[in-house]
KEKETI-239211 format. One record per residue (C-alpha): x, y, z; residue in three letters. Coordinates in steps of 0.02 Angstrom, whole numbers, plus 50000, padded with zeros to 5 digits. Example, Ala and Ser with C-alpha at 12.3 -4.5 7.8 and 13.67 -1.06 7.14 Angstrom:
<rs>
[[50615; 49775; 50390]; ALA];
[[50684; 49947; 50357]; SER];
</rs>
This chain:
<rs>
[[48329; 49851; 49928]; MET];
[[48378; 49791; 49755]; LYS];
[[48539; 49878; 49709]; LEU];
[[48627; 49881; 49540]; LEU];
[[48810; 49928; 49538]; LEU];
[[48875; 49982; 49368]; ILE];
[[49059; 49940; 49381]; GLY];
[[49160; 49803; 49462]; GLY];
[[49247; 49763; 49627]; PRO];
[[49408; 49852; 49582]; ARG];
[[49421; 50004; 49697]; PHE];
[[49263; 50096; 49748]; LEU];
[[49157; 49949; 49694]; GLY];
[[49236; 49835; 49824]; TYR];
[[49183; 49928; 49982]; PRO];
[[49017; 49976; 49902]; LEU];
[[48973; 49793; 49878]; ILE];
[[49036; 49750; 50053]; GLU];
[[48932; 49888; 50133]; ALA];
[[48776; 49846; 50033]; ALA];
[[48786; 49661; 50076]; LEU];
[[48817; 49700; 50259]; LYS];
[[48660; 49809; 50258]; ALA];
[[48559; 49664; 50188]; GLY];
[[48532; 49730; 50013]; HIS];
[[48510; 49621; 49859]; ASN];
[[48660; 49667; 49751]; VAL];
[[48680; 49648; 49563]; THR];
[[48833; 49707; 49466]; THR];
[[48849; 49752; 49283]; PHE];
[[49022; 49756; 49206]; ASN];
[[49136; 49669; 49081]; ARG];
[[49187; 49534; 49205]; GLY];
[[49373; 49570; 49190]; ARG];
[[49415; 49629; 49367]; THR];
[[49405; 49510; 49515]; ASN];
[[49263; 49409; 49436]; PRO];
[[49269; 49278; 49574]; ASP];
[[49244; 49401; 49716]; GLN];
[[49075; 49405; 49803]; PHE];
[[48998; 49241; 49742]; PRO];
[[48833; 49288; 49826]; GLN];
[[48812; 49436; 49706]; VAL];
[[48719; 49420; 49541]; GLU];
[[48839; 49466; 49401]; LYS];
[[48774; 49534; 49236]; LEU];
[[48902; 49545; 49096]; LEU];
[[48907; 49680; 48964]; GLY];
[[48997; 49834; 48901]; ASP];
[[48904; 49995; 48938]; ARG];
[[48972; 50073; 48779]; GLU];
[[48914; 49932; 48665]; GLN];
[[48792; 49810; 48744]; ASP];
[[48665; 49845; 48882]; LEU];
[[48554; 49698; 48839]; SER];
[[48585; 49613; 49007]; ALA];
[[48493; 49758; 49091]; LEU];
[[48340; 49753; 48979]; THR];
[[48182; 49714; 49075]; GLY];
[[48266; 49722; 49245]; ARG];
[[48207; 49833; 49387]; SER];
[[48301; 49899; 49538]; PHE];
[[48273; 50016; 49684]; ASP];
[[48444; 50097; 49671]; ILE];
[[48572; 50111; 49532]; VAL];
[[48749; 50164; 49579]; ILE];
[[48856; 50211; 49429]; ASP];
[[49040; 50211; 49473]; THR];
[[49116; 50213; 49299]; CYS];
[[49027; 50343; 49193]; GLY];
[[49151; 50450; 49096]; TYR];
[[49069; 50487; 48927]; LEU];
[[48901; 50575; 48917]; PRO];
[[48838; 50467; 48774]; GLY];
[[48867; 50306; 48869]; ALA];
[[48789; 50377; 49027]; VAL];
[[48639; 50437; 48928]; ARG];
[[48608; 50263; 48859]; GLN];
[[48620; 50180; 49030]; THR];
[[48514; 50308; 49121]; ALA];
[[48384; 50309; 48982]; SER];
[[48368; 50120; 48987]; LEU];
[[48346; 50117; 49176]; LEU];
[[48239; 50274; 49193]; ALA];
[[48077; 50178; 49203]; GLY];
[[48141; 50037; 49310]; SER];
[[48237; 50116; 49454]; ALA];
[[48189; 50237; 49592]; ARG];
[[48358; 50320; 49614]; LEU];
[[48511; 50340; 49502]; TYR];
[[48671; 50378; 49597]; VAL];
[[48811; 50448; 49490]; PHE];
[[48990; 50455; 49555]; ILE];
[[49060; 50614; 49481]; SER];
[[49209; 50720; 49536]; THR];
[[49253; 50891; 49608]; ILE];
[[49343; 50919; 49443]; SER];
[[49175; 50968; 49367]; VAL];
[[49190; 51145; 49434]; TYR];
[[49237; 51284; 49313]; ALA];
[[49343; 51381; 49437]; ASP];
[[49470; 51257; 49502]; GLN];
[[49561; 51399; 49588]; GLY];
[[49420; 51442; 49707]; LYS];
[[49437; 51408; 49892]; THR];
[[49282; 51330; 49969]; GLY];
[[49195; 51261; 49816]; LEU];
[[49010; 51225; 49849]; VAL];
[[48886; 51120; 49752]; GLU];
[[48802; 51271; 49671]; GLU];
[[48962; 51337; 49591]; ASP];
[[48972; 51348; 49401]; GLU];
[[49021; 51191; 49307]; LEU];
[[49155; 51174; 49174]; ALA];
[[49101; 51166; 48993]; THR];
[[49165; 51082; 48836]; ILE];
[[49126; 51104; 48652]; SER];
[[49019; 50980; 48558]; GLU];
[[49164; 50954; 48439]; GLU];
[[49277; 50903; 48583]; GLU];
[[49145; 50786; 48651]; VAL];
[[49126; 50701; 48482]; GLU];
[[49315; 50680; 48469]; LYS];
[[49318; 50586; 48635]; THR];
[[49243; 50419; 48590]; SER];
[[49329; 50310; 48721]; SER];
[[49378; 50328; 48904]; PRO];
[[49557; 50301; 48846]; ARG];
[[49549; 50469; 48757]; GLU];
[[49504; 50566; 48915]; ILE];
[[49635; 50691; 48972]; SER];
[[49657; 50796; 49129]; PRO];
[[49588; 50942; 49029]; GLU];
[[49424; 50863; 48973]; ASN];
[[49394; 50743; 49118]; TYR];
[[49299; 50868; 49225]; GLY];
[[49192; 50945; 49086]; PRO];
[[49144; 50772; 49023]; LEU];
[[49093; 50719; 49198]; LYS];
[[48987; 50877; 49210]; ALA];
[[48895; 50826; 49052]; LEU];
[[48872; 50651; 49122]; CYS];
[[48789; 50727; 49275]; GLU];
[[48668; 50821; 49163]; LYS];
[[48623; 50662; 49069]; GLU];
[[48577; 50575; 49232]; VAL];
[[48477; 50725; 49292]; GLN];
[[48384; 50733; 49126]; ALA];
[[48329; 50551; 49138]; GLN];
[[48300; 50549; 49327]; PHE];
[[48233; 50723; 49359]; SER];
[[48165; 50677; 49531]; ASP];
[[48281; 50533; 49568]; GLY];
[[48460; 50586; 49535]; ALA];
[[48594; 50585; 49669]; LEU];
[[48760; 50659; 49614]; ILE];
[[48914; 50625; 49721]; ILE];
[[49068; 50732; 49685]; ARG];
[[49219; 50654; 49771]; PRO];
[[49390; 50730; 49790]; GLY];
[[49543; 50620; 49779]; LEU];
[[49488; 50443; 49827]; ILE];
[[49617; 50347; 49928]; VAL];
[[49636; 50186; 50024]; GLY];
[[49657; 49998; 49997]; PRO];
[[49649; 49935; 49817]; TYR];
[[49687; 50107; 49745]; ASP];
[[49763; 50074; 49573]; PRO];
[[49827; 50252; 49549]; SER];
[[49959; 50258; 49688]; ASP];
[[49923; 50444; 49712]; ARG];
[[49910; 50417; 49900]; PHE];
[[49993; 50248; 49915]; THR];
[[50162; 50318; 49863]; TYR];
[[50183; 50395; 50035]; TRP];
[[50136; 50241; 50136]; VAL];
[[50254; 50141; 50025]; HIS];
[[50399; 50263; 50035]; ARG];
[[50395; 50315; 50218]; LEU];
[[50419; 50139; 50293]; PRO];
[[50580; 50123; 50193]; GLN];
[[50651; 50258; 50306]; GLY];
[[50796; 50375; 50277]; GLY];
[[50782; 50551; 50210]; GLU];
[[50618; 50579; 50118]; VAL];
[[50585; 50724; 50001]; LEU];
[[50429; 50817; 50058]; ALA];
[[50359; 50944; 49935]; PRO];
[[50312; 51126; 49960]; GLY];
[[50249; 51199; 50121]; SER];
[[50204; 51087; 50268]; PRO];
[[50065; 51211; 50308]; ALA];
[[49974; 51184; 50143]; ARG];
[[49801; 51106; 50166]; PRO];
[[49763; 50939; 50081]; VAL];
[[49601; 50844; 50056]; GLN];
[[49554; 50667; 50007]; PHE];
[[49423; 50538; 50054]; ILE];
[[49445; 50359; 50110]; ASP];
[[49361; 50247; 49983]; VAL];
[[49267; 50161; 50123]; ARG];
[[49197; 50326; 50187]; ASP];
[[49144; 50368; 50009]; LEU];
[[49059; 50199; 49989]; ALA];
[[48971; 50202; 50157]; GLU];
[[48919; 50384; 50141]; GLY];
[[48851; 50357; 49966]; THR];
[[48753; 50205; 50020]; LEU];
[[48685; 50298; 50172]; ARG];
[[48613; 50435; 50061]; LEU];
[[48549; 50311; 49933]; ALA];
[[48456; 50210; 50064]; GLU];
[[48362; 50368; 50111]; LYS];
[[48326; 50399; 49925]; LEU];
[[48413; 50565; 49946]; GLU];
[[48429; 50671; 49789]; THR];
[[48535; 50820; 49741]; GLY];
[[48721; 50855; 49730]; VAL];
[[48851; 50827; 49865]; PHE];
[[49038; 50861; 49877]; ASN];
[[49123; 50711; 49959]; PHE];
[[49299; 50738; 50020]; THR];
[[49385; 50758; 50186]; GLY];
[[49434; 50765; 50320]; PRO];
[[49307; 50866; 50417]; ASP];
[[49444; 50981; 50481]; TYR];
[[49593; 51070; 50401]; THR];
[[49730; 50942; 50371]; LEU];
[[49900; 51004; 50319]; THR];
[[50029; 50913; 50214]; MET];
[[50147; 50919; 50362]; GLY];
[[50026; 50835; 50481]; VAL];
[[49979; 50708; 50348]; PHE];
[[50159; 50655; 50319]; LEU];
[[50207; 50656; 50503]; GLU];
[[50056; 50550; 50550]; GLU];
[[50085; 50433; 50403]; SER];
[[50267; 50414; 50455]; ASN];
[[50213; 50373; 50634]; ARG];
[[50086; 50243; 50579]; VAL];
[[50208; 50164; 50456]; CYS];
[[50348; 50143; 50582]; GLY];
[[50423; 50315; 50608]; GLY];
[[50584; 50276; 50516]; ASN];
[[50586; 50422; 50394]; ALA];
[[50658; 50596; 50409]; HIS];
[[50564; 50728; 50308]; LEU];
[[50661; 50859; 50211]; THR];
[[50549; 50995; 50142]; TRP];
[[50596; 51067; 49972]; GLY];
[[50510; 51222; 49907]; ASP];
[[50393; 51221; 49757]; ASP];
[[50506; 51307; 49632]; GLN];
[[50657; 51201; 49672]; PHE];
[[50558; 51040; 49649]; ILE];
[[50484; 51105; 49486]; LEU];
[[50659; 51150; 49426]; ASP];
[[50710; 50971; 49461]; GLU];
[[50580; 50915; 49332]; LYS];
[[50465; 50830; 49457]; ILE];
[[50284; 50829; 49400]; MET];
[[50156; 50896; 49523]; PRO];
[[50023; 50774; 49584]; TRP];
[[50095; 50619; 49499]; LEU];
[[50280; 50646; 49532]; GLY];
[[50252; 50685; 49715]; LEU];
[[50071; 50642; 49756]; PRO];
[[49958; 50768; 49845]; LEU];
[[50076; 50907; 49794]; TRP];
[[50021; 51050; 49684]; ILE];
[[50128; 51208; 49688]; PRO];
[[50050; 51357; 49777]; ALA];
[[50068; 51455; 49614]; SER];
[[49942; 51338; 49532]; ASP];
[[49763; 51394; 49567]; PRO];
[[49709; 51212; 49580]; MET];
[[49804; 51198; 49744]; SER];
[[49668; 51301; 49827]; ARG];
[[49519; 51201; 49762]; ALA];
[[49596; 51032; 49799]; LEU];
[[49637; 51079; 49978]; GLY];
[[49481; 51172; 50032]; ALA];
[[49322; 51105; 49951]; THR];
[[49167; 51134; 50057]; ASN];
[[49084; 50974; 50120]; ILE];
[[48961; 51051; 50244]; THR];
[[48810; 50988; 50148]; LYS];
[[48870; 50808; 50146]; ALA];
[[48917; 50812; 50331]; LEU];
[[48743; 50876; 50373]; SER];
[[48669; 50723; 50287]; LYS];
[[48776; 50596; 50377]; GLY];
[[48945; 50585; 50289]; LEU];
[[49071; 50524; 50417]; THR];
[[49260; 50530; 50402]; ILE];
[[49367; 50400; 50489]; ARG];
[[49529; 50450; 50577]; PRO];
[[49678; 50479; 50464]; LEU];
[[49777; 50342; 50551]; ALA];
[[49646; 50213; 50499]; GLU];
[[49660; 50261; 50316]; THR];
[[49850; 50260; 50320]; VAL];
[[49860; 50094; 50413]; ARG];
[[49736; 50005; 50299]; ALA];
[[49824; 50068; 50143]; THR];
[[49994; 50021; 50214]; PHE];
[[49936; 49844; 50258]; GLU];
[[49865; 49821; 50084]; TRP];
[[50019; 49892; 49998]; ASP];
[[50143; 49785; 50093]; ARG];
[[50069; 49623; 50020]; VAL];
[[50067; 49686; 49840]; ARG];
[[50189; 49597; 49725]; PRO];
[[50359; 49682; 49726]; SER];
[[50357; 49692; 49536]; GLU];
[[50190; 49783; 49529]; VAL];
[[50193; 49934; 49414]; LEU];
[[50175; 50094; 49515]; ARG];
[[50089; 50239; 49430]; TYR];
[[50141; 50384; 49541]; ALA];
[[50293; 50443; 49636]; GLY];
[[50477; 50463; 49598]; ILE];
[[50612; 50330; 49606]; SER];
[[50731; 50318; 49753]; LEU];
[[50873; 50368; 49637]; ASP];
[[50782; 50524; 49581]; LYS];
[[50738; 50568; 49760]; GLU];
[[50919; 50546; 49815]; ARG];
[[50979; 50656; 49672]; GLU];
[[50856; 50795; 49715]; VAL];
[[50895; 50787; 49901]; LEU];
[[51081; 50801; 49867]; GLU];
[[51051; 50957; 49763]; ALA];
[[50936; 51031; 49895]; TRP];
[[51057; 50999; 50038]; ASN];
[[51197; 51086; 49942]; LYS];
[[51099; 51248; 49931]; LYS];
</rs>
């Protein structure tokens, strides 16, 4: 099949291109050419900015379009409108943040979506202006734009937290970076709290599998396909990364009082008092599993992320997690209680 990837080989794009090439598809990418432009020389690369110049796509036809970087409804509308007559299927990578009730356990695809005022949409003219508050509602509008242009050919994928090699956010990588250093490690909240995420390779392969079948509709994509707790996640990660760390569990309120930010300060942690902790740990993926989504073992995800992280430059800027000094300070306070 002729496949167009909107986006580059940065994170999700990398395993998507790999999987598509392995399956024998003819792959074309459309992006600004700024990220890993020399990767995949066998791929046709079209240059352009989806917010300003789509001319490289004019007159082109594809079987499948996979849009990995749609954040603003206006930009998505323009892209989907241009390709509506020249593609059979438009795959849009959305997010589970589109749901209105982020405190619901077991979110399903039919649940109500978040909304946003027209005034707020107009005020958000660049992806740089997107905030945690408007990210989900804007993605929900992007979905509607795709569905409006591809009424019988829209496939919407709603991932949870995407993790794995090449993740620029460090929201998962923090743990596979910290645990191998050993010593006493601050573990947040309850070890029994459920957590969910999806390996970027499972997301890529599952998305491609549905696209190849020209599947349409909406699918939650996260994992694993069983209840994983924070305790099991950290213990297994510690084992895979060398087993040198000792976990000390601090309760939610204590960690909050120590001015540590949920999610970014200690990744995968949201206090139990925050309704979002329920949605992000128990989203329903039955529909996706029934259509062939497969989830690799946790150890594979941890190991691959660890191997990638260990060869990153030591001076790389890390976007999530606390410093060793801050961790030591908090642990000292906790152990004095």
